[in-house]
TORMIKOL-258563 format. One record per residue (C-alpha): x, y, z; residue in one letter; residue number from 0. Coordinates in Angstrom, 2 decimals. Example, Ala and Ser with C-alpha at 12.3 -4.5 7.8 and 13.67 -1.06 7.14 Angstrom:
BEGIN
east->12.30 north->-4.50 up->7.80 residuo->a num->0
east->13.67 north->-1.06 up->7.14 residuo->s num->1
//
This chain:
BEGIN
east->-58.91 north->38.96 up->-50.02 residuo->m num->0
east->-57.73 north->35.93 up->-51.92 residuo->k num->1
east->-54.50 north->34.22 up->-51.03 residuo->r num->2
east->-52.25 north->34.06 up->-54.08 residuo->c num->3
east->-50.60 north->30.75 up->-54.86 residuo->i num->4
east->-47.49 north->30.58 up->-56.94 residuo->s num->5
east->-46.03 north->27.47 up->-58.49 residuo->a num->6
east->-42.83 north->26.91 up->-60.37 residuo->a num->7
east->-42.09 north->24.27 up->-62.96 residuo->l num->8
east->-38.46 north->23.23 up->-62.95 residuo->a num->9
east->-37.44 north->19.77 up->-64.07 residuo->a num->10
east->-34.04 north->20.05 up->-65.68 residuo->g num->11
east->-32.66 north->21.33 up->-68.94 residuo->a num->12
east->-35.14 north->19.48 up->-71.12 residuo->s num->13
east->-38.28 north->20.44 up->-69.25 residuo->a num->14
east->-40.65 north->23.38 up->-69.38 residuo->v num->15
east->-39.88 north->26.26 up->-67.05 residuo->a num->16
east->-42.59 north->28.59 up->-65.97 residuo->a num->17
east->-43.82 north->30.70 up->-63.13 residuo->a num->18
east->-47.54 north->30.96 up->-62.72 residuo->i num->19
east->-49.20 north->33.37 up->-60.30 residuo->a num->20
east->-52.78 north->32.52 up->-59.53 residuo->l num->21
east->-54.95 north->35.48 up->-58.47 residuo->c num->22
east->-53.49 north->37.51 up->-61.32 residuo->g num->23
east->-52.68 north->37.16 up->-65.00 residuo->p num->24
east->-50.41 north->34.12 up->-65.44 residuo->p num->25
east->-46.89 north->34.76 up->-66.59 residuo->a num->26
east->-46.13 north->33.52 up->-70.10 residuo->p num->27
east->-44.59 north->30.08 up->-70.25 residuo->l num->28
east->-40.87 north->30.21 up->-70.90 residuo->s num->29
east->-39.83 north->27.24 up->-73.03 residuo->i num->30
east->-36.13 north->26.48 up->-73.47 residuo->p num->31
east->-35.15 north->26.08 up->-77.14 residuo->p num->32
east->-35.77 north->22.55 up->-78.30 residuo->g num->33
east->-37.64 north->21.53 up->-75.15 residuo->a num->34
east->-40.99 north->21.11 up->-76.84 residuo->a num->35
east->-40.02 north->20.24 up->-80.39 residuo->g num->36
east->-40.45 north->22.57 up->-83.37 residuo->p num->37
east->-41.93 north->25.91 up->-82.40 residuo->q num->38
east->-44.49 north->27.90 up->-84.40 residuo->p num->39
east->-42.99 north->30.33 up->-86.89 residuo->p num->40
east->-42.85 north->34.05 up->-86.28 residuo->d num->41
east->-46.31 north->35.12 up->-87.36 residuo->i num->42
east->-47.81 north->38.58 up->-86.95 residuo->p num->43
east->-49.98 north->38.49 up->-83.84 residuo->t num->44
east->-52.00 north->41.65 up->-84.33 residuo->g num->45
east->-55.77 north->41.48 up->-84.56 residuo->p num->46
east->-57.40 north->40.39 up->-87.76 residuo->a num->47
east->-59.00 north->43.20 up->-89.76 residuo->p num->48
east->-62.62 north->43.66 up->-88.70 residuo->p num->49
east->-65.66 north->42.60 up->-90.68 residuo->g num->50
east->-66.13 north->39.79 up->-93.15 residuo->g num->51
east->-68.14 north->37.43 up->-90.97 residuo->r num->52
east->-71.44 north->39.26 up->-91.25 residuo->h num->53
east->-71.85 north->39.67 up->-95.01 residuo->g num->54
east->-73.67 north->37.61 up->-97.63 residuo->p num->55
east->-71.65 north->34.49 up->-96.77 residuo->c num->56
east->-72.55 north->34.52 up->-93.06 residuo->a num->57
east->-74.81 north->31.60 up->-92.16 residuo->l num->58
east->-77.67 north->31.60 up->-89.67 residuo->r num->59
east->-78.66 north->28.55 up->-87.69 residuo->g num->60
east->-78.27 north->26.99 up->-84.24 residuo->v num->61
east->-77.97 north->29.81 up->-81.70 residuo->s num->62
east->-78.48 north->28.07 up->-78.35 residuo->d num->63
east->-75.52 north->25.69 up->-78.50 residuo->d num->64
east->-72.19 north->25.13 up->-80.19 residuo->v num->65
east->-72.65 north->25.09 up->-83.96 residuo->g num->66
east->-71.54 north->26.19 up->-87.40 residuo->e num->67
east->-73.22 north->29.60 up->-87.47 residuo->t num->68
east->-70.73 north->32.21 up->-88.57 residuo->t num->69
east->-71.28 north->34.31 up->-85.44 residuo->a num->70
east->-70.80 north->32.55 up->-82.08 residuo->t num->71
east->-73.42 north->33.36 up->-79.41 residuo->p num->72
east->-72.55 north->35.15 up->-76.17 residuo->q num->73
east->-71.10 north->33.19 up->-73.26 residuo->g num->74
east->-68.28 north->31.35 up->-75.00 residuo->y num->75
east->-64.58 north->32.00 up->-74.46 residuo->a num->76
east->-62.69 north->34.53 up->-76.54 residuo->r num->77
east->-60.83 north->33.08 up->-79.52 residuo->t num->78
east->-58.22 north->35.77 up->-80.26 residuo->r num->79
east->-55.56 north->37.55 up->-78.30 residuo->g num->80
east->-54.43 north->36.11 up->-74.98 residuo->t num->81
east->-56.66 north->33.34 up->-73.65 residuo->v num->82
east->-55.99 north->32.24 up->-70.07 residuo->k num->83
east->-56.87 north->28.69 up->-69.05 residuo->a num->84
east->-57.00 north->27.79 up->-65.37 residuo->l num->85
east->-55.76 north->24.20 up->-65.21 residuo->t num->86
east->-56.61 north->22.02 up->-62.22 residuo->l num->87
east->-55.75 north->18.41 up->-61.33 residuo->f num->88
east->-58.01 north->15.97 up->-59.50 residuo->i num->89
east->-57.83 north->12.41 up->-58.19 residuo->d num->90
east->-60.10 north->10.17 up->-56.11 residuo->f num->91
east->-59.82 north->7.95 up->-53.01 residuo->p num->92
east->-60.03 north->4.85 up->-55.22 residuo->d num->93
east->-57.77 north->6.32 up->-57.94 residuo->a num->94
east->-54.95 north->8.24 up->-56.32 residuo->r num->95
east->-52.53 north->9.83 up->-58.76 residuo->a num->96
east->-49.29 north->7.93 up->-59.28 residuo->t num->97
east->-47.46 north->10.79 up->-60.97 residuo->l num->98
east->-46.88 north->14.44 up->-60.13 residuo->t num->99
east->-49.19 north->17.18 up->-61.38 residuo->p num->100
east->-46.21 north->18.59 up->-63.26 residuo->r num->101
east->-45.79 north->15.31 up->-65.16 residuo->a num->102
east->-49.50 north->15.15 up->-66.00 residuo->r num->103
east->-49.42 north->18.79 up->-67.12 residuo->y num->104
east->-46.49 north->18.06 up->-69.44 residuo->a num->105
east->-48.59 north->15.49 up->-71.31 residuo->e num->106
east->-50.59 north->18.39 up->-72.76 residuo->f num->107
east->-48.52 north->21.56 up->-72.51 residuo->f num->108
east->-46.86 north->23.38 up->-74.15 residuo->p num->109
east->-47.88 north->21.24 up->-77.15 residuo->a num->110
east->-51.57 north->22.22 up->-77.04 residuo->a num->111
east->-50.66 north->25.92 up->-76.72 residuo->s num->112
east->-48.27 north->25.68 up->-79.67 residuo->d num->113
east->-50.96 north->23.96 up->-81.73 residuo->y num->114
east->-53.41 north->26.83 up->-81.17 residuo->f num->115
east->-50.70 north->29.40 up->-81.95 residuo->h num->116
east->-49.80 north->27.78 up->-85.25 residuo->r num->117
east->-53.35 north->26.97 up->-86.34 residuo->s num->118
east->-54.51 north->30.53 up->-85.60 residuo->s num->119
east->-51.53 north->32.06 up->-87.44 residuo->y num->120
east->-50.48 north->33.63 up->-84.15 residuo->g num->121
east->-53.84 north->35.26 up->-83.46 residuo->r num->122
east->-54.54 north->33.07 up->-80.40 residuo->l num->123
east->-52.01 north->33.10 up->-77.57 residuo->r num->124
east->-53.11 north->30.33 up->-75.24 residuo->y num->125
east->-51.75 north->30.65 up->-71.70 residuo->r num->126
east->-52.40 north->27.70 up->-69.38 residuo->p num->127
east->-52.21 north->28.54 up->-65.67 residuo->a num->128
east->-51.74 north->25.30 up->-63.70 residuo->p num->129
east->-52.36 north->24.89 up->-59.99 residuo->l num->130
east->-49.71 north->22.23 up->-59.48 residuo->l num->131
east->-51.22 north->20.11 up->-56.75 residuo->r num->132
east->-53.67 north->17.26 up->-56.78 residuo->w num->133
east->-57.13 north->18.20 up->-55.55 residuo->l num->134
east->-58.30 north->15.11 up->-53.67 residuo->h num->135
east->-62.00 north->14.50 up->-54.21 residuo->m num->136
east->-63.85 north->13.25 up->-51.15 residuo->t num->137
east->-65.75 north->10.34 up->-52.74 residuo->k num->138
east->-64.82 north->7.43 up->-55.00 residuo->p num->139
east->-65.20 north->8.16 up->-58.70 residuo->l num->140
east->-68.25 north->5.91 up->-59.06 residuo->a num->141
east->-70.12 north->7.93 up->-56.42 residuo->a num->142
east->-70.23 north->10.92 up->-58.77 residuo->y num->143
east->-71.91 north->8.93 up->-61.52 residuo->g num->144
east->-69.40 north->10.01 up->-64.15 residuo->i num->145
east->-69.94 north->8.13 up->-67.37 residuo->q num->146
east->-70.20 north->8.96 up->-71.05 residuo->r num->147
east->-73.19 north->11.24 up->-71.44 residuo->g num->148
east->-73.25 north->12.34 up->-67.79 residuo->a num->149
east->-74.83 north->15.78 up->-67.43 residuo->t num->150
east->-74.20 north->18.99 up->-65.51 residuo->f num->151
east->-77.49 north->19.12 up->-63.61 residuo->d num->152
east->-77.64 north->21.83 up->-60.98 residuo->a num->153
east->-80.52 north->20.04 up->-59.31 residuo->g num->154
east->-78.61 north->16.79 up->-58.83 residuo->s num->155
east->-76.25 north->15.65 up->-56.10 residuo->d num->156
east->-74.33 north->13.55 up->-58.59 residuo->s num->157
east->-72.81 north->13.97 up->-62.02 residuo->g num->158
east->-70.60 north->16.81 up->-63.12 residuo->y num->159
east->-72.38 north->19.43 up->-61.04 residuo->h num->160
east->-71.49 north->17.61 up->-57.82 residuo->a num->161
east->-67.91 north->17.11 up->-58.97 residuo->l num->162
east->-67.53 north->20.72 up->-60.11 residuo->a num->163
east->-69.04 north->22.05 up->-56.88 residuo->r num->164
east->-66.41 north->20.21 up->-54.88 residuo->e num->165
east->-63.62 north->21.47 up->-57.14 residuo->i num->166
east->-64.77 north->25.07 up->-56.88 residuo->v num->167
east->-65.03 north->24.77 up->-53.08 residuo->h num->168
east->-61.46 north->23.43 up->-52.94 residuo->a num->169
east->-59.88 north->26.35 up->-54.83 residuo->v num->170
east->-62.28 north->29.27 up->-54.49 residuo->d num->171
east->-60.35 north->30.84 up->-51.60 residuo->a num->172
east->-57.15 north->31.02 up->-53.63 residuo->s num->173
east->-58.26 north->31.39 up->-57.25 residuo->v num->174
east->-59.91 north->34.43 up->-58.79 residuo->d num->175
east->-61.99 north->32.90 up->-61.57 residuo->f num->176
east->-62.49 north->36.33 up->-63.11 residuo->r num->177
east->-58.90 north->36.17 up->-64.35 residuo->d num->178
east->-59.53 north->33.20 up->-66.64 residuo->y num->179
east->-61.35 north->32.59 up->-69.91 residuo->d num->180
east->-61.82 north->28.85 up->-69.50 residuo->l num->181
east->-61.01 north->25.99 up->-67.14 residuo->v num->182
east->-59.34 north->22.63 up->-67.68 residuo->n num->183
east->-59.92 north->19.92 up->-65.06 residuo->v num->184
east->-57.43 north->17.12 up->-65.67 residuo->i num->185
east->-58.06 north->13.84 up->-63.84 residuo->a num->186
east->-55.39 north->11.37 up->-62.80 residuo->a num->187
east->-54.95 north->9.05 up->-65.80 residuo->p num->188
east->-55.91 north->5.98 up->-63.75 residuo->n num->189
east->-59.32 north->7.47 up->-62.86 residuo->a num->190
east->-61.99 north->5.88 up->-65.00 residuo->g num->191
east->-61.74 north->3.54 up->-67.97 residuo->p num->192
east->-59.01 north->3.85 up->-70.60 residuo->p num->193
east->-59.94 north->6.14 up->-73.49 residuo->a num->194
east->-59.60 north->3.23 up->-75.91 residuo->t num->195
east->-62.61 north->1.67 up->-74.20 residuo->r num->196
east->-64.75 north->4.66 up->-73.23 residuo->t num->197
east->-64.12 north->8.34 up->-73.96 residuo->v num->198
east->-65.20 north->10.43 up->-70.97 residuo->l num->199
east->-63.61 north->13.78 up->-71.81 residuo->s num->200
east->-66.31 north->16.43 up->-72.11 residuo->v num->201
east->-66.81 north->20.20 up->-72.15 residuo->t num->202
east->-69.63 north->22.32 up->-70.74 residuo->f num->203
east->-69.62 north->25.65 up->-72.51 residuo->s num->204
east->-71.63 north->28.74 up->-73.28 residuo->g num->205
east->-74.56 north->29.17 up->-70.92 residuo->g num->206
east->-74.73 north->29.50 up->-67.15 residuo->d num->207
east->-74.78 north->25.97 up->-65.71 residuo->m num->208
east->-76.11 north->26.93 up->-62.30 residuo->g num->209
east->-72.82 north->26.99 up->-60.39 residuo->l num->210
east->-71.19 north->30.28 up->-59.43 residuo->r num->211
east->-67.87 north->30.97 up->-57.80 residuo->t num->212
east->-67.25 north->33.28 up->-54.84 residuo->d num->213
east->-66.05 north->35.83 up->-57.40 residuo->d num->214
east->-69.59 north->36.07 up->-58.74 residuo->g num->215
east->-68.83 north->34.53 up->-62.14 residuo->v num->216
east->-70.47 north->31.38 up->-63.49 residuo->p num->217
east->-68.40 north->28.21 up->-63.62 residuo->f num->218
east->-68.58 north->27.53 up->-67.35 residuo->r num->219
east->-66.43 north->26.87 up->-70.40 residuo->n num->220
east->-64.87 north->24.01 up->-68.47 residuo->v num->221
east->-63.31 north->20.89 up->-69.99 residuo->s num->222
east->-62.96 north->17.67 up->-68.01 residuo->f num->223
east->-60.09 north->15.58 up->-69.39 residuo->l num->224
east->-59.90 north->11.89 up->-68.51 residuo->w num->225
east->-57.50 north->9.01 up->-69.16 residuo->s num->226
east->-55.00 north->9.18 up->-72.03 residuo->r num->227
east->-55.57 north->9.06 up->-75.76 residuo->q num->228
east->-53.16 north->7.01 up->-77.86 residuo->p num->229
east->-51.16 north->8.30 up->-80.78 residuo->g num->230
east->-48.36 north->10.76 up->-81.47 residuo->p num->231
east->-50.38 north->13.91 up->-80.68 residuo->s num->232
east->-52.65 north->12.79 up->-77.85 residuo->a num->233
east->-52.48 north->16.31 up->-76.38 residuo->f num->234
east->-55.03 north->17.40 up->-79.00 residuo->r num->235
east->-57.85 north->16.30 up->-76.70 residuo->v num->236
east->-57.26 north->19.73 up->-75.13 residuo->v num->237
east->-57.60 north->21.47 up->-78.50 residuo->n num->238
east->-60.77 north->19.53 up->-79.30 residuo->h num->239
east->-62.42 north->20.10 up->-75.93 residuo->e num->240
east->-61.38 north->23.75 up->-75.61 residuo->n num->241
east->-62.70 north->24.37 up->-79.12 residuo->a num->242
east->-66.15 north->23.61 up->-77.70 residuo->h num->243
east->-65.58 north->26.50 up->-75.29 residuo->s num->244
east->-64.82 north->28.57 up->-78.39 residuo->f num->245
east->-68.17 north->27.52 up->-79.91 residuo->g num->246
east->-67.24 north->24.68 up->-82.28 residuo->l num->247
east->-69.49 north->21.59 up->-82.54 residuo->p num->248
east->-68.69 north->17.89 up->-82.68 residuo->d num->249
east->-68.35 north->16.73 up->-86.27 residuo->l num->250
east->-68.51 north->13.03 up->-85.43 residuo->y num->251
east->-71.95 north->11.53 up->-84.92 residuo->f num->252
east->-73.23 north->11.50 up->-81.35 residuo->t num->253
east->-76.88 north->10.86 up->-82.20 residuo->d num->254
east->-76.55 north->7.08 up->-82.29 residuo->g num->255
east->-76.57 north->6.62 up->-86.06 residuo->r num->256
east->-74.34 north->4.01 up->-87.67 residuo->e num->257
east->-72.74 north->5.92 up->-90.53 residuo->a num->258
east->-69.27 north->6.56 up->-91.96 residuo->p num->259
east->-67.50 north->9.68 up->-90.66 residuo->p num->260
east->-68.70 north->12.87 up->-92.29 residuo->a num->261
east->-65.36 north->14.69 up->-92.05 residuo->v num->262
east->-62.75 north->12.18 up->-90.95 residuo->g num->263
east->-59.22 north->13.37 up->-90.28 residuo->h num->264
east->-59.70 north->16.77 up->-91.91 residuo->w num->265
east->-60.58 north->18.45 up->-88.60 residuo->d num->266
east->-59.94 north->17.56 up->-84.94 residuo->p num->267
east->-63.62 north->18.15 up->-84.13 residuo->m num->268
east->-64.19 north->14.81 up->-85.86 residuo->d num->269
east->-60.98 north->12.84 up->-85.31 residuo->e num->270
east->-58.53 north->14.11 up->-82.68 residuo->d num->271
east->-56.71 north->10.79 up->-82.28 residuo->w num->272
east->-53.74 north->9.56 up->-84.26 residuo->g num->273
east->-51.51 north->11.97 up->-86.22 residuo->p num->274
east->-52.04 north->15.71 up->-85.96 residuo->s num->275
east->-54.64 north->17.43 up->-88.15 residuo->n num->276
east->-55.50 north->21.10 up->-88.58 residuo->d num->277
east->-58.84 north->22.87 up->-88.21 residuo->f num->278
east->-60.87 north->23.45 up->-91.34 residuo->l num->279
east->-60.76 north->26.90 up->-92.88 residuo->g num->280
east->-64.44 north->27.50 up->-92.08 residuo->w num->281
east->-63.66 north->26.97 up->-88.40 residuo->h num->282
east->-60.69 north->29.31 up->-88.59 residuo->k num->283
east->-62.96 north->31.97 up->-90.09 residuo->w num->284
east->-65.62 north->31.41 up->-87.42 residuo->k num->285
east->-62.97 north->31.71 up->-84.70 residuo->l num->286
east->-61.65 north->34.98 up->-86.11 residuo->g num->287
east->-58.32 north->33.56 up->-87.26 residuo->w num->288
east->-58.86 north->34.63 up->-90.87 residuo->l num->289
east->-59.04 north->38.25 up->-91.95 residuo->a num->290
east->-61.86 north->39.47 up->-94.16 residuo->a num->291
east->-59.55 north->39.58 up->-97.19 residuo->d num->292
east->-58.63 north->35.91 up->-96.69 residuo->q num->293
east->-62.17 north->34.77 up->-97.53 residuo->v num->294
east->-63.58 north->34.88 up->-101.07 residuo->d num->295
east->-67.36 north->35.18 up->-100.75 residuo->c num->296
east->-69.16 north->33.94 up->-103.87 residuo->v num->297
east->-72.89 north->34.64 up->-103.40 residuo->p num->298
east->-75.59 north->33.30 up->-105.73 residuo->p num->299
east->-75.81 north->35.17 up->-108.99 residuo->g num->300
east->-72.12 north->36.06 up->-109.08 residuo->s num->301
east->-70.39 north->35.56 up->-112.43 residuo->p num->302
east->-68.17 north->32.57 up->-113.06 residuo->v num->303
east->-64.75 north->33.56 up->-111.73 residuo->a num->304
east->-61.33 north->32.19 up->-110.90 residuo->d num->305
east->-59.94 north->32.15 up->-107.36 residuo->h num->306
east->-56.49 north->31.55 up->-105.94 residuo->t num->307
east->-56.27 north->29.68 up->-102.65 residuo->l num->308
east->-53.05 north->29.47 up->-100.63 residuo->t num->309
east->-52.41 north->26.41 up->-98.46 residuo->p num->310
east->-54.21 north->26.38 up->-95.12 residuo->l num->311
east->-50.90 north->25.31 up->-93.55 residuo->a num->312
east->-49.19 north->28.63 up->-94.28 residuo->t num->313
east->-50.01 north->32.17 up->-93.14 residuo->p num->314
east->-51.15 north->34.80 up->-95.62 residuo->g num->315
east->-53.23 north->34.75 up->-98.76 residuo->g num->316
east->-56.81 north->33.74 up->-99.46 residuo->t num->317
east->-57.71 north->30.59 up->-97.52 residuo->k num->318
east->-61.30 north->29.71 up->-98.36 residuo->i num->319
east->-63.94 north->30.30 up->-101.00 residuo->a num->320
east->-67.46 north->30.30 up->-99.55 residuo->v num->321
east->-70.45 north->29.65 up->-101.83 residuo->i num->322
east->-73.77 north->30.08 up->-99.97 residuo->p num->323
east->-76.51 north->27.74 up->-101.16 residuo->t num->324
east->-79.20 north->28.88 up->-98.68 residuo->s num->325
east->-79.41 north->31.11 up->-95.59 residuo->p num->326
east->-78.21 north->28.11 up->-93.55 residuo->h num->327
east->-75.88 north->26.21 up->-95.89 residuo->t num->328
east->-72.76 north->26.81 up->-97.93 residuo->a num->329
east->-70.12 north->24.98 up->-99.90 residuo->l num->330
east->-66.54 north->25.77 up->-98.91 residuo->v num->331
east->-63.31 north->25.11 up->-100.77 residuo->a num->332
east->-59.79 north->25.26 up->-99.31 residuo->e num->333
east->-56.29 north->24.13 up->-100.26 residuo->a num->334
east->-54.91 north->21.39 up->-98.02 residuo->r num->335
east->-51.26 north->20.41 up->-98.20 residuo->t num->336
east->-48.90 north->18.59 up->-95.87 residuo->r num->337
east->-47.67 north->20.82 up->-93.06 residuo->g num->338
east->-46.68 north->20.82 up->-89.37 residuo->p num->339
east->-50.30 north->20.30 up->-88.28 residuo->l num->340
east->-51.12 north->17.97 up->-91.18 residuo->d num->341
east->-48.04 north->15.70 up->-91.30 residuo->p num->342
east->-49.97 north->12.64 up->-92.50 residuo->a num->343
east->-51.79 north->14.34 up->-95.38 residuo->l num->344
east->-51.32 north->12.08 up->-98.38 residuo->c num->345
east->-53.20 north->13.80 up->-101.23 residuo->r num->346
east->-52.71 north->17.57 up->-101.47 residuo->p num->347
east->-55.54 north->19.32 up->-103.24 residuo->g num->348
east->-58.76 north->21.26 up->-102.90 residuo->i num->349
east->-61.01 north->20.06 up->-100.10 residuo->l num->350
east->-64.71 north->20.76 up->-100.67 residuo->v num->351
east->-67.28 north->20.48 up->-97.90 residuo->y num->352
east->-70.83 north->21.48 up->-97.10 residuo->r num->353
east->-71.60 north->23.51 up->-93.96 residuo->v num->354
east->-75.12 north->23.22 up->-92.52 residuo->s num->355
east->-75.46 north->25.77 up->-89.74 residuo->a num->356
east->-79.01 north->24.63 up->-88.92 residuo->d num->357
east->-77.82 north->21.11 up->-88.01 residuo->v num->358
east->-76.90 north->20.47 up->-84.38 residuo->r num->359
east->-73.58 north->19.33 up->-82.97 residuo->s num->360
east->-73.11 north->15.59 up->-83.37 residuo->g num->361
east->-75.74 north->15.31 up->-86.10 residuo->s num->362
east->-73.56 north->16.10 up->-89.10 residuo->g num->363
east->-73.32 north->19.90 up->-89.37 residuo->p num->364
east->-70.43 north->19.56 up->-91.82 residuo->l num->365
east->-69.76 north->17.00 up->-94.55 residuo->k num->366
east->-66.69 north->16.52 up->-96.75 residuo->v num->367
east->-67.31 north->15.85 up->-100.44 residuo->m num->368
east->-65.25 north->12.82 up->-101.43 residuo->d num->369
east->-63.49 north->13.25 up->-104.78 residuo->a num->370
east->-62.64 north->9.54 up->-104.90 residuo->t num->371
east->-65.58 north->7.64 up->-103.37 residuo->p num->372
east->-64.94 north->3.95 up->-102.77 residuo->g num->373
east->-61.18 north->4.25 up->-103.26 residuo->s num->374
east->-60.24 north->3.07 up->-99.78 residuo->g num->375
east->-58.15 north->6.18 up->-99.22 residuo->g num->376
east->-54.42 north->6.84 up->-99.27 residuo->c num->377
east->-53.66 north->6.88 up->-95.51 residuo->h num->378
east->-54.31 north->3.28 up->-94.60 residuo->t num->379
east->-53.37 north->1.00 up->-91.75 residuo->g num->380
east->-53.99 north->3.59 up->-89.03 residuo->d num->381
east->-56.96 north->2.70 up->-86.83 residuo->r num->382
east->-57.32 north->6.34 up->-85.75 residuo->y num->383
east->-57.65 north->7.78 up->-89.26 residuo->v num->384
east->-60.69 north->7.25 up->-91.47 residuo->d num->385
east->-58.91 north->5.96 up->-94.56 residuo->a num->386
east->-61.79 north->6.41 up->-97.01 residuo->e num->387
east->-61.83 north->10.20 up->-96.73 residuo->l num->388
east->-58.05 north->10.63 up->-96.58 residuo->s num->389
east->-57.93 north->11.14 up->-100.37 residuo->d num->390
east->-61.09 north->13.27 up->-100.58 residuo->a num->391
east->-59.36 north->16.28 up->-102.13 residuo->t num->392
east->-59.90 north->17.37 up->-105.74 residuo->y num->393
east->-56.79 north->17.50 up->-107.92 residuo->r num->394
east->-56.11 north->19.64 up->-111.03 residuo->p num->395
east->-58.54 north->18.80 up->-113.84 residuo->g num->396
east->-61.27 north->17.56 up->-111.50 residuo->a num->397
east->-64.68 north->19.20 up->-111.13 residuo->t num->398
east->-67.11 north->19.05 up->-108.23 residuo->f num->399
east->-70.76 north->19.66 up->-109.12 residuo->t num->400
east->-73.56 north->20.16 up->-106.64 residuo->d num->401
east->-76.72 north->19.04 up->-108.40 residuo->r num->402
east->-79.03 north->20.60 up->-105.82 residuo->d num->403
east->-77.72 north->24.15 up->-106.17 residuo->s num->404
east->-76.07 north->23.99 up->-109.58 residuo->g num->405
east->-72.71 north->25.03 up->-108.13 residuo->t num->406
east->-69.66 north->23.81 up->-110.02 residuo->a num->407
east->-66.03 north->24.05 up->-108.90 residuo->l num->408
east->-63.10 north->23.09 up->-111.14 residuo->t num->409
east->-59.49 north->22.81 up->-110.04 residuo->v num->410
east->-57.46 north->24.55 up->-112.74 residuo->l num->411
east->-53.96 north->23.93 up->-111.48 residuo->g num->412
east->-51.41 north->24.24 up->-108.72 residuo->t num->413
east->-48.07 north->25.94 up->-108.13 residuo->a num->414
east->-44.91 north->24.56 up->-106.49 residuo->p num->415
east->-45.70 north->26.43 up->-103.26 residuo->d num->416
east->-49.02 north->24.58 up->-102.88 residuo->g num->417
east->-51.20 north->27.40 up->-104.15 residuo->t num->418
east->-54.24 north->26.18 up->-106.09 residuo->f num->419
east->-56.30 north->27.91 up->-108.76 residuo->h num->420
east->-59.99 north->27.10 up->-109.00 residuo->i num->421
east->-62.95 north->28.25 up->-111.08 residuo->r num->422
east->-66.34 north->28.62 up->-109.40 residuo->v num->423
east->-69.76 north->28.74 up->-111.00 residuo->r num->424
east->-72.05 north->29.78 up->-108.14 residuo->p num->425
east->-75.77 north->29.08 up->-107.90 residuo->p num->426
east->-78.10 north->31.22 up->-109.97 residuo->s num->427
east->-80.29 north->33.73 up->-108.21 residuo->l num->428
east->-83.69 north->32.22 up->-107.38 residuo->p num->429
east->-86.33 north->33.19 up->-109.91 residuo->s num->430
east->-88.98 north->35.70 up->-108.82 residuo->v num->431
east->-92.56 north->34.50 up->-109.42 residuo->p num->432
east->-94.54 north->36.68 up->-111.82 residuo->e num->433
east->-97.39 north->38.75 up->-110.55 residuo->g num->434
//
């Protein structure tokens, strides 16, 4: 029978207080008022109404990896309700931690939990469960061969498999992995190069990676977090990496191409450095954070019609209009305004982007349509924000036209509360050959 470990966080009036019991469901974090900054608003936390993600606007595509398909394959972590994240801390003989696990934990939580709560409109309650002691790895960091692009090869005595095997061995007697949806492994910040030089943080999600715990469950949906990212919301590396465990792909290019960002600061799956930024509406729909009645599906052959979109930053109302252009692609429109998760947004308006569910992670599965190409952007002087796309939104009076599909989208106007009115002309139905 497993030995339960309990840990308490108590660091004065301005710190987080929590009691976490490993070997059972972790107790909710108790955060004193004002300890973690502004808290998410009171948002209904009941389940979203069923359906909506399997109709004519659902896209098919990549099914053996993270991707933009509307339905996420089996094996990934749940995205609604209470999600429990086992959180472990490691250091190395040549990089011993110089701070307490509690201090390292506080660099990410409760801020990352609050981010998920607000972005999901209360539908995701993220509960980190930290084991507040440093797990001392037996070999120097270099001996594991950890570098950018290192793999999780069950047949290798190096790389992430070797590191994970040692971690599991260190905690397996006291941790019941069946109690958790995902795992965070947070390294001492002095282990490895600074993130400004080389980003090592990585997630292995979805399939069985060839390592099982004593509880009989595969060790998967695990994020390894290294170094420290700069900027005012550096905690969002957790949100980016954990989103891979939820099934979301990388939107920045990882295939070696030299090209401008496809999405920029409009989603943390592209840029998670610098000021905070919210997930795109398509991702919120994929993750089950939008109800069926919050998505306007506009299939080919539909009549020209007007749609009202409420700001992505606020709960309630229709959030996205989805216009399929093929079984694998769609154009999506959403209203983006400045809000708690988008504090640096400098041009409120309708964001239009193309989703390509048949394109793999890191190869451009999503692309923002720039309403002002060549403008230089409106959020400038921040090295962690792609300036060119910062003013990509369409304002009242502007029209986006997709020449390939014939889709046209016109922004009719906006209201003081940030609601936008648009008119959509969807693609025509494909002609049927005679005979």
